[in-house]
C-alpha positions as CSV (number, residue, x, y, z in Angstrom):
1,X,0.0,0.0,0.0
2,X,1.5,3.4,-0.9
3,X,2.3,5.8,1.8
4,X,0.2,8.9,2.1
5,X,1.7,12.3,2.5
6,X,1.8,13.4,6.1
7,X,-1.1,15.7,6.7
8,X,0.0,19.1,7.9
9,X,-1.8,20.0,11.1
10,X,-2.8,23.6,11.2
11,X,-3.1,25.3,14.6
12,X,-6.6,26.4,15.5
13,X,-7.1,30.2,15.2
14,X,-8.4,32.1,18.2
15,X,-11.9,33.5,17.7
16,X,-12.1,37.3,17.6
17,X,-14.1,38.7,20.5
18,X,-15.7,42.1,20.1
19,X,-15.6,42.7,23.8
20,X,-13.3,41.6,26.6
21,X,-14.2,38.2,28.1
22,X,-15.4,39.6,31.4
23,X,-17.7,42.2,29.7
24,X,-19.9,39.9,27.7
25,X,-21.2,36.4,27.1
26,X,-22.6,34.6,24.0
27,X,-26.2,33.6,24.2
28,X,-26.8,29.8,23.9
29,X,-30.2,30.5,22.2
30,X,-29.6,33.2,19.6
31,X,-25.7,33.2,19.6
32,X,-25.6,37.0,20.0
33,X,-23.0,38.7,22.2
34,X,-24.7,40.0,25.4
35,X,-23.1,42.7,27.6
36,X,-22.9,41.7,31.3
37,X,-24.2,45.1,32.5
38,X,-27.9,45.7,32.3
39,X,-30.1,48.6,33.4
40,X,-32.3,47.8,36.3
41,X,-30.4,44.7,37.6
42,X,-27.1,44.0,39.2
43,X,-26.7,40.4,37.7
44,X,-27.4,39.8,34.1
45,X,-28.5,36.2,33.7
46,X,-30.5,36.1,30.5
47,X,-30.3,37.3,26.9
48,X,-32.2,40.5,26.3
49,X,-33.1,39.4,22.7
50,X,-34.5,35.9,23.1
51,X,-34.7,35.7,27.0
52,X,-32.8,32.4,27.1
53,X,-30.6,31.8,30.2
54,X,-28.2,29.3,31.5
55,X,-28.7,27.4,34.8
56,X,-25.7,29.0,36.6
57,X,-27.1,30.4,39.9
58,X,-27.8,28.1,42.8
59,X,-29.7,30.0,45.5
60,X,-28.6,33.6,45.4
61,X,-28.7,35.6,42.1
62,X,-25.1,36.1,40.9
63,X,-23.6,33.3,43.0
64,X,-22.9,31.2,39.9
65,X,-22.7,28.0,42.0
66,X,-25.2,25.7,40.1
67,X,-23.7,22.5,38.8
68,X,-26.3,21.9,36.1
69,X,-25.3,24.5,33.5
70,X,-28.3,23.6,31.4
71,X,-30.2,25.8,29.0
72,X,-33.1,27.6,30.6
73,X,-36.1,28.6,28.4
74,X,-38.4,31.5,29.2
75,X,-41.6,29.9,30.2
76,X,-43.8,32.6,31.6
77,X,-43.8,36.0,33.3
78,X,-45.0,37.0,36.8
79,X,-45.6,40.4,38.3
80,X,-44.8,41.3,41.8
81,X,-47.2,43.4,43.9
82,X,-45.0,46.5,43.3
83,X,-45.4,46.1,39.5
84,X,-41.9,44.6,38.8
85,X,-41.9,41.8,36.2
86,X,-40.1,38.5,36.6
87,X,-39.3,36.0,33.9
88,X,-40.0,32.4,34.9
89,X,-37.3,30.1,33.4
90,X,-37.5,26.3,33.1
91,X,-34.2,24.4,33.0
92,X,-34.3,21.9,30.1
93,X,-31.7,19.7,31.8
94,X,-32.9,19.3,35.4
95,X,-36.4,20.8,35.3
96,X,-35.9,23.4,38.0
97,X,-37.9,26.6,37.8
98,X,-36.4,30.0,38.7
99,X,-37.7,33.6,38.7
100,X,-35.4,36.3,37.3
101,X,-36.0,40.1,37.2
102,X,-36.3,41.6,33.8
103,X,-33.7,44.1,32.7
104,X,-34.4,47.5,31.2
105,X,-33.1,46.5,27.8
106,X,-35.1,43.2,27.5
107,X,-37.0,42.8,24.2
108,X,-40.5,44.1,25.0
109,X,-42.1,42.1,22.2
110,X,-40.6,38.8,23.5
111,X,-41.8,39.6,27.0
112,X,-45.4,40.3,25.7
113,X,-45.4,37.1,23.7
114,X,-44.8,34.9,26.7
115,X,-47.2,37.0,28.8
116,X,-50.1,36.5,26.4
117,X,-49.2,32.8,25.6
118,X,-52.0,31.5,27.8
119,X,-54.6,33.5,25.9
120,X,-53.9,31.8,22.5
121,X,-52.9,28.4,23.8
122,X,-55.8,26.1,22.6
123,X,-55.2,23.6,25.4
124,X,-56.6,26.0,28.0
125,X,-60.1,27.4,27.6
126,X,-60.1,31.2,27.8
127,X,-63.1,31.2,30.1
128,X,-61.1,29.3,32.7
129,X,-58.3,31.9,32.6
130,X,-60.8,34.8,32.9
131,X,-62.4,33.1,35.9
132,X,-59.1,33.3,37.7
């Protein structure tokens, strides 16, 4: 059998980051770069475009002690008595629910879509929702 030429191994090039590592993260949902700072909250934990998050916080927001590291999908919204909105995330890996404050730069259309989802979901009768 004839010998093949030795394949030349090329070193992997480093990806160019638009921002410093500590200033941003890449969303696991829409793959956009998201700044770590957000108006209205001290700990950015979800993408303002698609509202996807990672399961990184254990008990305290910002502690980054969760071992799961699964993708968290925006399931619903909740409103506190003072009028502050919360996004309810569901971890796709372990099934844990968490509530996260919205940030001032979150996509308003995406928030409204998950807020009115129960009204157009055909599995729930609208009359049952209105009775609540």
